[in-house]
PDB file of N, CA, C and O in Angstrom, chain B, residues numbered from 101:
ATOM      1  N   MET B 101       4.532 -37.548 -69.658  1.00  0.00           N
ATOM      2  CA  MET B 101       4.490 -36.127 -69.479  1.00  0.00           C
ATOM      3  C   MET B 101       5.766 -35.666 -68.796  1.00  0.00           C
ATOM      4  O   MET B 101       6.239 -36.303 -67.855  1.00  0.00           O
ATOM      5  N   VAL B 102       6.315 -34.576 -69.261  1.00  0.00           N
ATOM      6  CA  VAL B 102       7.571 -34.054 -68.735  1.00  0.00           C
ATOM      7  C   VAL B 102       7.302 -32.781 -67.945  1.00  0.00           C
ATOM      8  O   VAL B 102       6.550 -31.913 -68.388  1.00  0.00           O
ATOM      9  N   SER B 103       7.912 -32.679 -66.789  1.00  0.00           N
ATOM     10  CA  SER B 103       7.841 -31.469 -65.973  1.00  0.00           C
ATOM     11  C   SER B 103       9.231 -31.246 -65.377  1.00  0.00           C
ATOM     12  O   SER B 103      10.065 -32.150 -65.419  1.00  0.00           O
ATOM     13  N   PRO B 104       9.492 -30.074 -64.829  1.00  0.00           N
ATOM     14  CA  PRO B 104      10.811 -29.849 -64.209  1.00  0.00           C
ATOM     15  C   PRO B 104      11.036 -30.737 -62.981  1.00  0.00           C
ATOM     16  O   PRO B 104      12.173 -30.898 -62.538  1.00  0.00           O
ATOM     17  N   TYR B 105       9.964 -31.314 -62.428  1.00  0.00           N
ATOM     18  CA  TYR B 105      10.054 -32.058 -61.179  1.00  0.00           C
ATOM     19  C   TYR B 105      10.054 -33.569 -61.364  1.00  0.00           C
ATOM     20  O   TYR B 105      10.512 -34.301 -60.487  1.00  0.00           O
ATOM     21  N   PHE B 106       9.549 -34.035 -62.486  1.00  0.00           N
ATOM     22  CA  PHE B 106       9.504 -35.472 -62.758  1.00  0.00           C
ATOM     23  C   PHE B 106       9.151 -35.705 -64.219  1.00  0.00           C
ATOM     24  O   PHE B 106       8.734 -34.796 -64.936  1.00  0.00           O
ATOM     25  N   VAL B 107       9.332 -36.957 -64.635  1.00  0.00           N
ATOM     26  CA  VAL B 107       8.810 -37.433 -65.912  1.00  0.00           C
ATOM     27  C   VAL B 107       7.799 -38.507 -65.554  1.00  0.00           C
ATOM     28  O   VAL B 107       8.123 -39.445 -64.825  1.00  0.00           O
ATOM     29  N   ALA B 108       6.586 -38.382 -66.052  1.00  0.00           N
ATOM     30  CA  ALA B 108       5.522 -39.334 -65.713  1.00  0.00           C
ATOM     31  C   ALA B 108       5.193 -40.182 -66.934  1.00  0.00           C
ATOM     32  O   ALA B 108       4.982 -39.664 -68.031  1.00  0.00           O
ATOM     33  N   PHE B 109       5.153 -41.478 -66.727  1.00  0.00           N
ATOM     34  CA  PHE B 109       4.770 -42.421 -67.768  1.00  0.00           C
ATOM     35  C   PHE B 109       3.398 -42.976 -67.400  1.00  0.00           C
ATOM     36  O   PHE B 109       3.226 -43.545 -66.322  1.00  0.00           O
ATOM     37  N   CYS B 110       2.427 -42.814 -68.288  1.00  0.00           N
ATOM     38  CA  CYS B 110       1.053 -43.260 -68.030  1.00  0.00           C
ATOM     39  C   CYS B 110       0.641 -44.258 -69.097  1.00  0.00           C
ATOM     40  O   CYS B 110       0.895 -44.048 -70.283  1.00  0.00           O
ATOM     41  N   TRP B 111       0.013 -45.334 -68.682  1.00  0.00           N
ATOM     42  CA  TRP B 111      -0.572 -46.257 -69.640  1.00  0.00           C
ATOM     43  C   TRP B 111      -1.748 -46.960 -68.996  1.00  0.00           C
ATOM     44  O   TRP B 111      -1.846 -47.057 -67.773  1.00  0.00           O
ATOM     45  N   GLN B 112      -2.626 -47.442 -69.834  1.00  0.00           N
ATOM     46  CA  GLN B 112      -3.822 -48.110 -69.347  1.00  0.00           C
ATOM     47  C   GLN B 112      -3.613 -49.615 -69.463  1.00  0.00           C
ATOM     48  O   GLN B 112      -3.342 -50.137 -70.544  1.00  0.00           O
ATOM     49  N   SER B 113      -3.743 -50.307 -68.324  1.00  0.00           N
ATOM     50  CA  SER B 113      -3.491 -51.742 -68.296  1.00  0.00           C
ATOM     51  C   SER B 113      -4.729 -52.554 -68.631  1.00  0.00           C
ATOM     52  O   SER B 113      -4.632 -53.754 -68.886  1.00  0.00           O
ATOM     53  N   GLY B 114      -5.872 -51.924 -68.632  1.00  0.00           N
ATOM     54  CA  GLY B 114      -7.095 -52.642 -68.964  1.00  0.00           C
ATOM     55  C   GLY B 114      -8.051 -52.708 -67.804  1.00  0.00           C
ATOM     56  O   GLY B 114      -9.064 -52.008 -67.788  1.00  0.00           O
ATOM     57  N   SER B 115      -7.741 -53.546 -66.823  1.00  0.00           N
ATOM     58  CA  SER B 115      -8.656 -53.703 -65.692  1.00  0.00           C
ATOM     59  C   SER B 115      -7.888 -53.561 -64.386  1.00  0.00           C
ATOM     60  O   SER B 115      -6.662 -53.448 -64.377  1.00  0.00           O
ATOM     61  N   GLY B 116      -8.618 -53.568 -63.303  1.00  0.00           N
ATOM     62  CA  GLY B 116      -7.991 -53.445 -61.990  1.00  0.00           C
ATOM     63  C   GLY B 116      -7.963 -52.001 -61.539  1.00  0.00           C
ATOM     64  O   GLY B 116      -8.424 -51.098 -62.237  1.00  0.00           O
ATOM     65  N   GLU B 117      -7.409 -51.807 -60.350  1.00  0.00           N
ATOM     66  CA  GLU B 117      -7.370 -50.462 -59.807  1.00  0.00           C
ATOM     67  C   GLU B 117      -6.157 -49.709 -60.326  1.00  0.00           C
ATOM     68  O   GLU B 117      -5.230 -50.301 -60.880  1.00  0.00           O
ATOM     69  N   ALA B 118      -6.176 -48.404 -60.140  1.00  0.00           N
ATOM     70  CA  ALA B 118      -5.058 -47.570 -60.563  1.00  0.00           C
ATOM     71  C   ALA B 118      -3.832 -47.885 -59.712  1.00  0.00           C
ATOM     72  O   ALA B 118      -3.946 -48.139 -58.513  1.00  0.00           O
ATOM     73  N   ARG B 119      -2.662 -47.865 -60.342  1.00  0.00           N
ATOM     74  CA  ARG B 119      -1.416 -48.137 -59.624  1.00  0.00           C
ATOM     75  C   ARG B 119      -0.442 -47.003 -59.881  1.00  0.00           C
ATOM     76  O   ARG B 119      -0.341 -46.490 -60.996  1.00  0.00           O
ATOM     77  N   ILE B 120       0.272 -46.620 -58.834  1.00  0.00           N
ATOM     78  CA  ILE B 120       1.224 -45.524 -58.908  1.00  0.00           C
ATOM     79  C   ILE B 120       2.584 -46.034 -58.449  1.00  0.00           C
ATOM     80  O   ILE B 120       2.679 -46.753 -57.454  1.00  0.00           O
ATOM     81  N   GLY B 121       3.646 -45.659 -59.180  1.00  0.00           N
ATOM     82  CA  GLY B 121       4.997 -46.052 -58.801  1.00  0.00           C
ATOM     83  C   GLY B 121       5.942 -44.863 -58.878  1.00  0.00           C
ATOM     84  O   GLY B 121       5.651 -43.862 -59.533  1.00  0.00           O
ATOM     85  N   PHE B 122       7.077 -44.987 -58.200  1.00  0.00           N
ATOM     86  CA  PHE B 122       8.061 -43.917 -58.158  1.00  0.00           C
ATOM     87  C   PHE B 122       9.444 -44.495 -58.386  1.00  0.00           C
ATOM     88  O   PHE B 122       9.754 -45.590 -57.917  1.00  0.00           O
ATOM     89  N   THR B 123      10.273 -43.756 -59.106  1.00  0.00           N
ATOM     90  CA  THR B 123      11.678 -44.103 -59.235  1.00  0.00           C
ATOM     91  C   THR B 123      12.493 -42.877 -58.833  1.00  0.00           C
ATOM     92  O   THR B 123      12.162 -41.746 -59.189  1.00  0.00           O
ATOM     93  N   ALA B 124      13.551 -43.124 -58.096  1.00  0.00           N
ATOM     94  CA  ALA B 124      14.451 -42.057 -57.672  1.00  0.00           C
ATOM     95  C   ALA B 124      15.866 -42.625 -57.731  1.00  0.00           C
ATOM     96  O   ALA B 124      16.324 -43.240 -56.768  1.00  0.00           O
ATOM     97  N   PRO B 125      16.560 -42.428 -58.844  1.00  0.00           N
ATOM     98  CA  PRO B 125      17.893 -43.012 -58.993  1.00  0.00           C
ATOM     99  C   PRO B 125      18.899 -42.446 -57.988  1.00  0.00           C
ATOM    100  O   PRO B 125      18.722 -41.344 -57.468  1.00  0.00           O
ATOM    101  N   ARG B 126      19.931 -43.199 -57.731  1.00  0.00           N
ATOM    102  CA  ARG B 126      20.967 -42.798 -56.774  1.00  0.00           C
ATOM    103  C   ARG B 126      21.650 -41.493 -57.161  1.00  0.00           C
ATOM    104  O   ARG B 126      22.194 -40.793 -56.307  1.00  0.00           O
ATOM    105  N   SER B 127      21.620 -41.173 -58.433  1.00  0.00           N
ATOM    106  CA  SER B 127      22.269 -39.947 -58.878  1.00  0.00           C
ATOM    107  C   SER B 127      21.592 -38.697 -58.309  1.00  0.00           C
ATOM    108  O   SER B 127      22.152 -37.604 -58.391  1.00  0.00           O
ATOM    109  N   LEU B 128      20.398 -38.845 -57.736  1.00  0.00           N
ATOM    110  CA  LEU B 128      19.689 -37.700 -57.150  1.00  0.00           C
ATOM    111  C   LEU B 128      20.212 -37.341 -55.768  1.00  0.00           C
ATOM    112  O   LEU B 128      19.921 -36.256 -55.264  1.00  0.00           O
ATOM    113  N   GLY B 129      20.967 -38.218 -55.153  1.00  0.00           N
ATOM    114  CA  GLY B 129      21.512 -37.915 -53.832  1.00  0.00           C
ATOM    115  C   GLY B 129      21.368 -39.090 -52.895  1.00  0.00           C
ATOM    116  O   GLY B 129      21.019 -40.198 -53.302  1.00  0.00           O
ATOM    117  N   LYS B 130      21.644 -38.827 -51.637  1.00  0.00           N
ATOM    118  CA  LYS B 130      21.566 -39.875 -50.624  1.00  0.00           C
ATOM    119  C   LYS B 130      20.128 -40.313 -50.402  1.00  0.00           C
ATOM    120  O   LYS B 130      19.190 -39.630 -50.813  1.00  0.00           O
ATOM    121  N   ALA B 131      19.961 -41.459 -49.749  1.00  0.00           N
ATOM    122  CA  ALA B 131      18.642 -42.055 -49.545  1.00  0.00           C
ATOM    123  C   ALA B 131      17.691 -41.109 -48.810  1.00  0.00           C
ATOM    124  O   ALA B 131      16.492 -41.102 -49.087  1.00  0.00           O
ATOM    125  N   VAL B 132      18.208 -40.323 -47.890  1.00  0.00           N
ATOM    126  CA  VAL B 132      17.369 -39.389 -47.141  1.00  0.00           C
ATOM    127  C   VAL B 132      16.677 -38.421 -48.096  1.00  0.00           C
ATOM    128  O   VAL B 132      15.482 -38.159 -47.957  1.00  0.00           O
ATOM    129  N   TYR B 133      17.420 -37.890 -49.061  1.00  0.00           N
ATOM    130  CA  TYR B 133      16.863 -36.921 -50.009  1.00  0.00           C
ATOM    131  C   TYR B 133      15.919 -37.594 -51.005  1.00  0.00           C
ATOM    132  O   TYR B 133      14.867 -37.052 -51.342  1.00  0.00           O
ATOM    133  N   ARG B 134      16.310 -38.783 -51.472  1.00  0.00           N
ATOM    134  CA  ARG B 134      15.441 -39.505 -52.420  1.00  0.00           C
ATOM    135  C   ARG B 134      14.118 -39.868 -51.761  1.00  0.00           C
ATOM    136  O   ARG B 134      13.064 -39.747 -52.385  1.00  0.00           O
ATOM    137  N   ASN B 135      14.159 -40.310 -50.508  1.00  0.00           N
ATOM    138  CA  ASN B 135      12.926 -40.653 -49.793  1.00  0.00           C
ATOM    139  C   ASN B 135      12.062 -39.421 -49.551  1.00  0.00           C
ATOM    140  O   ASN B 135      10.835 -39.503 -49.625  1.00  0.00           O
ATOM    141  N   ARG B 136      12.681 -38.292 -49.266  1.00  0.00           N
ATOM    142  CA  ARG B 136      11.923 -37.059 -49.063  1.00  0.00           C
ATOM    143  C   ARG B 136      11.201 -36.659 -50.354  1.00  0.00           C
ATOM    144  O   ARG B 136      10.048 -36.228 -50.322  1.00  0.00           O
ATOM    145  N   MET B 137      11.892 -36.806 -51.483  1.00  0.00           N
ATOM    146  CA  MET B 137      11.257 -36.506 -52.777  1.00  0.00           C
ATOM    147  C   MET B 137      10.050 -37.405 -53.003  1.00  0.00           C
ATOM    148  O   MET B 137       8.981 -36.936 -53.395  1.00  0.00           O
ATOM    149  N   ARG B 138      10.226 -38.699 -52.755  1.00  0.00           N
ATOM    150  CA  ARG B 138       9.120 -39.652 -52.936  1.00  0.00           C
ATOM    151  C   ARG B 138       7.944 -39.326 -52.022  1.00  0.00           C
ATOM    152  O   ARG B 138       6.791 -39.369 -52.450  1.00  0.00           O
ATOM    153  N   ARG B 139       8.235 -39.003 -50.773  1.00  0.00           N
ATOM    154  CA  ARG B 139       7.154 -38.685 -49.831  1.00  0.00           C
ATOM    155  C   ARG B 139       6.373 -37.457 -50.266  1.00  0.00           C
ATOM    156  O   ARG B 139       5.147 -37.434 -50.154  1.00  0.00           O
ATOM    157  N   ARG B 140       7.063 -36.434 -50.761  1.00  0.00           N
ATOM    158  CA  ARG B 140       6.369 -35.210 -51.192  1.00  0.00           C
ATOM    159  C   ARG B 140       5.430 -35.502 -52.366  1.00  0.00           C
ATOM    160  O   ARG B 140       4.274 -35.081 -52.361  1.00  0.00           O
ATOM    161  N   VAL B 141       5.927 -36.216 -53.357  1.00  0.00           N
ATOM    162  CA  VAL B 141       5.093 -36.505 -54.531  1.00  0.00           C
ATOM    163  C   VAL B 141       4.005 -37.515 -54.165  1.00  0.00           C
ATOM    164  O   VAL B 141       2.880 -37.397 -54.651  1.00  0.00           O
ATOM    165  N   ARG B 142       4.304 -38.486 -53.335  1.00  0.00           N
ATOM    166  CA  ARG B 142       3.309 -39.481 -52.924  1.00  0.00           C
ATOM    167  C   ARG B 142       2.130 -38.815 -52.213  1.00  0.00           C
ATOM    168  O   ARG B 142       0.976 -39.156 -52.472  1.00  0.00           O
ATOM    169  N   GLU B 143       2.411 -37.883 -51.335  1.00  0.00           N
ATOM    170  CA  GLU B 143       1.343 -37.182 -50.620  1.00  0.00           C
ATOM    171  C   GLU B 143       0.511 -36.329 -51.588  1.00  0.00           C
ATOM    172  O   GLU B 143      -0.709 -36.240 -51.452  1.00  0.00           O
ATOM    173  N   THR B 144       1.166 -35.719 -52.543  1.00  0.00           N
ATOM    174  CA  THR B 144       0.451 -34.919 -53.542  1.00  0.00           C
ATOM    175  C   THR B 144      -0.474 -35.806 -54.370  1.00  0.00           C
ATOM    176  O   THR B 144      -1.596 -35.409 -54.685  1.00  0.00           O
ATOM    177  N   ILE B 145      -0.017 -36.992 -54.718  1.00  0.00           N
ATOM    178  CA  ILE B 145      -0.841 -37.943 -55.469  1.00  0.00           C
ATOM    179  C   ILE B 145      -1.973 -38.482 -54.609  1.00  0.00           C
ATOM    180  O   ILE B 145      -3.097 -38.633 -55.086  1.00  0.00           O
ATOM    181  N   ARG B 146      -1.686 -38.774 -53.350  1.00  0.00           N
ATOM    182  CA  ARG B 146      -2.686 -39.363 -52.470  1.00  0.00           C
ATOM    183  C   ARG B 146      -3.957 -38.517 -52.406  1.00  0.00           C
ATOM    184  O   ARG B 146      -5.066 -39.049 -52.354  1.00  0.00           O
ATOM    185  N   ARG B 147      -3.783 -37.198 -52.411  1.00  0.00           N
ATOM    186  CA  ARG B 147      -4.943 -36.306 -52.341  1.00  0.00           C
ATOM    187  C   ARG B 147      -5.762 -36.300 -53.628  1.00  0.00           C
ATOM    188  O   ARG B 147      -6.886 -35.798 -53.640  1.00  0.00           O
ATOM    189  N   ARG B 148      -5.216 -36.847 -54.708  1.00  0.00           N
ATOM    190  CA  ARG B 148      -5.901 -36.848 -56.006  1.00  0.00           C
ATOM    191  C   ARG B 148      -6.187 -38.257 -56.528  1.00  0.00           C
ATOM    192  O   ARG B 148      -6.717 -38.408 -57.628  1.00  0.00           O
ATOM    193  N   LEU B 149      -5.853 -39.260 -55.775  1.00  0.00           N
ATOM    194  CA  LEU B 149      -5.963 -40.643 -56.239  1.00  0.00           C
ATOM    195  C   LEU B 149      -7.386 -41.022 -56.630  1.00  0.00           C
ATOM    196  O   LEU B 149      -7.574 -41.814 -57.553  1.00  0.00           O
ATOM    197  N   TRP B 150      -8.366 -40.488 -55.965  1.00  0.00           N
ATOM    198  CA  TRP B 150      -9.762 -40.824 -56.256  1.00  0.00           C
ATOM    199  C   TRP B 150     -10.165 -40.402 -57.666  1.00  0.00           C
ATOM    200  O   TRP B 150     -11.133 -40.934 -58.209  1.00  0.00           O
ATOM    201  N   ARG B 151      -9.444 -39.457 -58.268  1.00  0.00           N
ATOM    202  CA  ARG B 151      -9.795 -38.975 -59.609  1.00  0.00           C
ATOM    203  C   ARG B 151      -9.226 -39.833 -60.730  1.00  0.00           C
ATOM    204  O   ARG B 151      -9.649 -39.699 -61.878  1.00  0.00           O
ATOM    205  N   ILE B 152      -8.282 -40.707 -60.424  1.00  0.00           N
ATOM    206  CA  ILE B 152      -7.650 -41.532 -61.462  1.00  0.00           C
ATOM    207  C   ILE B 152      -8.555 -42.716 -61.764  1.00  0.00           C
ATOM    208  O   ILE B 152      -8.982 -43.434 -60.861  1.00  0.00           O
ATOM    209  N   ALA B 153      -8.839 -42.907 -63.037  1.00  0.00           N
ATOM    210  CA  ALA B 153      -9.740 -43.979 -63.468  1.00  0.00           C
ATOM    211  C   ALA B 153      -9.098 -45.345 -63.219  1.00  0.00           C
ATOM    212  O   ALA B 153      -7.875 -45.471 -63.277  1.00  0.00           O
ATOM    213  N   PRO B 154      -9.909 -46.363 -62.943  1.00  0.00           N
ATOM    214  CA  PRO B 154      -9.373 -47.715 -62.753  1.00  0.00           C
ATOM    215  C   PRO B 154      -8.639 -48.190 -64.011  1.00  0.00           C
ATOM    216  O   PRO B 154      -9.034 -47.876 -65.134  1.00  0.00           O
ATOM    217  N   GLY B 155      -7.582 -48.938 -63.801  1.00  0.00           N
ATOM    218  CA  GLY B 155      -6.838 -49.508 -64.914  1.00  0.00           C
ATOM    219  C   GLY B 155      -5.643 -48.685 -65.362  1.00  0.00           C
ATOM    220  O   GLY B 155      -4.862 -49.152 -66.191  1.00  0.00           O
ATOM    221  N   TRP B 156      -5.474 -47.481 -64.843  1.00  0.00           N
ATOM    222  CA  TRP B 156      -4.330 -46.659 -65.229  1.00  0.00           C
ATOM    223  C   TRP B 156      -3.139 -46.969 -64.339  1.00  0.00           C
ATOM    224  O   TRP B 156      -3.279 -47.139 -63.127  1.00  0.00           O
ATOM    225  N   TRP B 157      -1.974 -47.041 -64.949  1.00  0.00           N
ATOM    226  CA  TRP B 157      -0.713 -47.184 -64.226  1.00  0.00           C
ATOM    227  C   TRP B 157       0.103 -45.942 -64.510  1.00  0.00           C
ATOM    228  O   TRP B 157       0.211 -45.515 -65.659  1.00  0.00           O
ATOM    229  N   ILE B 158       0.678 -45.361 -63.474  1.00  0.00           N
ATOM    230  CA  ILE B 158       1.495 -44.152 -63.624  1.00  0.00           C
ATOM    231  C   ILE B 158       2.802 -44.366 -62.866  1.00  0.00           C
ATOM    232  O   ILE B 158       2.802 -44.781 -61.707  1.00  0.00           O
ATOM    233  N   VAL B 159       3.915 -44.077 -63.539  1.00  0.00           N
ATOM    234  CA  VAL B 159       5.228 -44.157 -62.902  1.00  0.00           C
ATOM    235  C   VAL B 159       5.855 -42.768 -62.972  1.00  0.00           C
ATOM    236  O   VAL B 159       5.962 -42.173 -64.045  1.00  0.00           O
ATOM    237  N   PHE B 160       6.263 -42.266 -61.816  1.00  0.00           N
ATOM    238  CA  PHE B 160       6.917 -40.969 -61.725  1.00  0.00           C
ATOM    239  C   PHE B 160       8.412 -41.189 -61.585  1.00  0.00           C
ATOM    240  O   PHE B 160       8.869 -41.806 -60.624  1.00  0.00           O
ATOM    241  N   ASN B 161       9.177 -40.681 -62.549  1.00  0.00           N
ATOM    242  CA  ASN B 161      10.630 -40.712 -62.486  1.00  0.00           C
ATOM    243  C   ASN B 161      11.049 -39.336 -61.975  1.00  0.00           C
ATOM    244  O   ASN B 161      11.034 -38.355 -62.719  1.00  0.00           O
ATOM    245  N   LEU B 162      11.420 -39.275 -60.699  1.00  0.00           N
ATOM    246  CA  LEU B 162      11.660 -37.997 -60.040  1.00  0.00           C
ATOM    247  C   LEU B 162      12.941 -37.332 -60.509  1.00  0.00           C
ATOM    248  O   LEU B 162      13.903 -37.992 -60.904  1.00  0.00           O
ATOM    249  N   ARG B 163      12.926 -36.015 -60.455  1.00  0.00           N
ATOM    250  CA  ARG B 163      14.102 -35.202 -60.749  1.00  0.00           C
ATOM    251  C   ARG B 163      14.491 -34.442 -59.493  1.00  0.00           C
ATOM    252  O   ARG B 163      13.687 -34.286 -58.574  1.00  0.00           O
ATOM    253  N   LYS B 164      15.736 -33.970 -59.460  1.00  0.00           N
ATOM    254  CA  LYS B 164      16.263 -33.318 -58.264  1.00  0.00           C
ATOM    255  C   LYS B 164      15.460 -32.081 -57.865  1.00  0.00           C
ATOM    256  O   LYS B 164      15.398 -31.750 -56.681  1.00  0.00           O
ATOM    257  N   ALA B 165      14.855 -31.403 -58.813  1.00  0.00           N
ATOM    258  CA  ALA B 165      14.088 -30.189 -58.519  1.00  0.00           C
ATOM    259  C   ALA B 165      12.870 -30.472 -57.637  1.00  0.00           C
ATOM    260  O   ALA B 165      12.361 -29.556 -56.992  1.00  0.00           O
ATOM    261  N   SER B 166      12.397 -31.708 -57.594  1.00  0.00           N
ATOM    262  CA  SER B 166      11.223 -32.026 -56.787  1.00  0.00           C
ATOM    263  C   SER B 166      11.500 -31.917 -55.282  1.00  0.00           C
ATOM    264  O   SER B 166      10.564 -31.833 -54.487  1.00  0.00           O
ATOM    265  N   LEU B 167      12.758 -31.918 -54.897  1.00  0.00           N
ATOM    266  CA  LEU B 167      13.104 -31.809 -53.479  1.00  0.00           C
ATOM    267  C   LEU B 167      12.794 -30.423 -52.927  1.00  0.00           C
ATOM    268  O   LEU B 167      12.265 -30.297 -51.822  1.00  0.00           O
ATOM    269  N   ASP B 168      13.120 -29.388 -53.688  1.00  0.00           N
ATOM    270  CA  ASP B 168      12.954 -28.011 -53.216  1.00  0.00           C
ATOM    271  C   ASP B 168      11.824 -27.265 -53.906  1.00  0.00           C
ATOM    272  O   ASP B 168      11.707 -26.049 -53.753  1.00  0.00           O
ATOM    273  N   ALA B 169      11.000 -27.961 -54.655  1.00  0.00           N
ATOM    274  CA  ALA B 169       9.924 -27.305 -55.400  1.00  0.00           C
ATOM    275  C   ALA B 169       8.879 -26.732 -54.451  1.00  0.00           C
ATOM    276  O   ALA B 169       8.540 -27.355 -53.445  1.00  0.00           O
ATOM    277  N   PRO B 170       8.372 -25.550 -54.769  1.00  0.00           N
ATOM    278  CA  PRO B 170       7.240 -25.036 -53.981  1.00  0.00           C
ATOM    279  C   PRO B 170       6.053 -25.987 -54.121  1.00  0.00           C
ATOM    280  O   PRO B 170       5.796 -26.515 -55.202  1.00  0.00           O
ATOM    281  N   GLN B 171       5.342 -26.197 -53.035  1.00  0.00           N
ATOM    282  CA  GLN B 171       4.256 -27.180 -53.046  1.00  0.00           C
ATOM    283  C   GLN B 171       3.193 -26.841 -54.079  1.00  0.00           C
ATOM    284  O   GLN B 171       2.622 -27.747 -54.685  1.00  0.00           O
ATOM    285  N   ALA B 172       2.916 -25.574 -54.294  1.00  0.00           N
ATOM    286  CA  ALA B 172       1.896 -25.183 -55.276  1.00  0.00           C
ATOM    287  C   ALA B 172       2.293 -25.601 -56.689  1.00  0.00           C
ATOM    288  O   ALA B 172       1.447 -26.045 -57.466  1.00  0.00           O
ATOM    289  N   GLU B 173       3.576 -25.463 -57.025  1.00  0.00           N
ATOM    290  CA  GLU B 173       4.041 -25.864 -58.356  1.00  0.00           C
ATOM    291  C   GLU B 173       4.030 -27.383 -58.502  1.00  0.00           C
ATOM    292  O   GLU B 173       3.689 -27.900 -59.565  1.00  0.00           O
ATOM    293  N   LEU B 174       4.396 -28.089 -57.455  1.00  0.00           N
ATOM    294  CA  LEU B 174       4.366 -29.545 -57.480  1.00  0.00           C
ATOM    295  C   LEU B 174       2.924 -30.041 -57.624  1.00  0.00           C
ATOM    296  O   LEU B 174       2.662 -30.988 -58.365  1.00  0.00           O
ATOM    297  N   ASP B 175       2.002 -29.405 -56.921  1.00  0.00           N
ATOM    298  CA  ASP B 175       0.581 -29.739 -57.050  1.00  0.00           C
ATOM    299  C   ASP B 175       0.101 -29.546 -58.477  1.00  0.00           C
ATOM    300  O   ASP B 175      -0.614 -30.394 -59.011  1.00  0.00           O
ATOM    301  N   ALA B 176       0.487 -28.437 -59.103  1.00  0.00           N
ATOM    302  CA  ALA B 176       0.054 -28.149 -60.472  1.00  0.00           C
ATOM    303  C   ALA B 176       0.610 -29.180 -61.453  1.00  0.00           C
ATOM    304  O   ALA B 176      -0.098 -29.606 -62.365  1.00  0.00           O
ATOM    305  N   ALA B 177       1.863 -29.583 -61.276  1.00  0.00           N
ATOM    306  CA  ALA B 177       2.466 -30.569 -62.167  1.00  0.00           C
ATOM    307  C   ALA B 177       1.774 -31.923 -62.036  1.00  0.00           C
ATOM    308  O   ALA B 177       1.507 -32.584 -63.039  1.00  0.00           O
ATOM    309  N   VAL B 178       1.483 -32.337 -60.801  1.00  0.00           N
ATOM    310  CA  VAL B 178       0.790 -33.611 -60.583  1.00  0.00           C
ATOM    311  C   VAL B 178      -0.642 -33.530 -61.105  1.00  0.00           C
ATOM    312  O   VAL B 178      -1.164 -34.500 -61.653  1.00  0.00           O
ATOM    313  N   GLU B 179      -1.263 -32.389 -60.936  1.00  0.00           N
ATOM    314  CA  GLU B 179      -2.637 -32.205 -61.426  1.00  0.00           C
ATOM    315  C   GLU B 179      -2.727 -32.407 -62.942  1.00  0.00           C
ATOM    316  O   GLU B 179      -3.703 -32.971 -63.437  1.00  0.00           O
ATOM    317  N   ARG B 180      -1.712 -31.948 -63.676  1.00  0.00           N
ATOM    318  CA  ARG B 180      -1.694 -32.143 -65.132  1.00  0.00           C
ATOM    319  C   ARG B 180      -1.644 -33.625 -65.478  1.00  0.00           C
ATOM    320  O   ARG B 180      -2.308 -34.063 -66.418  1.00  0.00           O
ATOM    321  N   VAL B 181      -0.871 -34.395 -64.737  1.00  0.00           N
ATOM    322  CA  VAL B 181      -0.791 -35.835 -64.984  1.00  0.00           C
ATOM    323  C   VAL B 181      -2.112 -36.500 -64.648  1.00  0.00           C
ATOM    324  O   VAL B 181      -2.605 -37.325 -65.418  1.00  0.00           O
ATOM    325  N   VAL B 182      -2.690 -36.153 -63.513  1.00  0.00           N
ATOM    326  CA  VAL B 182      -3.941 -36.769 -63.077  1.00  0.00           C
ATOM    327  C   VAL B 182      -5.067 -36.437 -64.065  1.00  0.00           C
ATOM    328  O   VAL B 182      -5.933 -37.278 -64.307  1.00  0.00           O
ATOM    329  N   SER B 183      -5.071 -35.247 -64.630  1.00  0.00           N
ATOM    330  CA  SER B 183      -6.128 -34.880 -65.569  1.00  0.00           C
ATOM    331  C   SER B 183      -6.082 -35.738 -66.833  1.00  0.00           C
ATOM    332  O   SER B 183      -7.106 -35.928 -67.488  1.00  0.00           O
ATOM    333  N   LEU B 184      -4.909 -36.252 -67.177  1.00  0.00           N
ATOM    334  CA  LEU B 184      -4.815 -37.155 -68.331  1.00  0.00           C
ATOM    335  C   LEU B 184      -5.463 -38.511 -68.045  1.00  0.00           C
ATOM    336  O   LEU B 184      -5.975 -39.171 -68.949  1.00  0.00           O
ATOM    337  N   CYS B 185      -5.433 -38.905 -66.793  1.00  0.00           N
ATOM    338  CA  CYS B 185      -5.938 -40.228 -66.405  1.00  0.00           C
ATOM    339  C   CYS B 185      -7.234 -40.137 -65.608  1.00  0.00           C
ATOM    340  O   CYS B 185      -7.618 -41.103 -64.948  1.00  0.00           O
ATOM    341  N   ALA B 186      -7.900 -39.018 -65.657  1.00  0.00           N
ATOM    342  CA  ALA B 186      -9.099 -38.807 -64.838  1.00  0.00           C
ATOM    343  C   ALA B 186     -10.264 -39.651 -65.328  1.00  0.00           C
ATOM    344  O   ALA B 186     -10.361 -40.007 -66.503  1.00  0.00           O
ATOM    345  N   ALA B 187     -11.137 -39.955 -64.389  1.00  0.00           N
ATOM    346  CA  ALA B 187     -12.330 -40.753 -64.692  1.00  0.00           C
ATOM    347  C   ALA B 187     -13.326 -39.956 -65.494  1.00  0.00           C
ATOM    348  O   ALA B 187     -14.391 -40.468 -65.841  1.00  0.00           O
TER     349      ALA B 187
END
């Protein structure tokens, strides 16, 4: 799924618990900014993790816009991804 804030890759691995990963390439800026982007999206996912069905793996490839995105828009973008993998 593509959004202005990230590209999310979702696939079902079969069994086990849901797994979430993040990528933030160096081209996005210094480590401080990349870590801030990861923390914002990680917290947004954490509040919705219970809705993701077991066996789904999701990788978020962050974009620079995720650093300054309004939280409501970031929530909506993550919600669209979670709804694809919902139990």
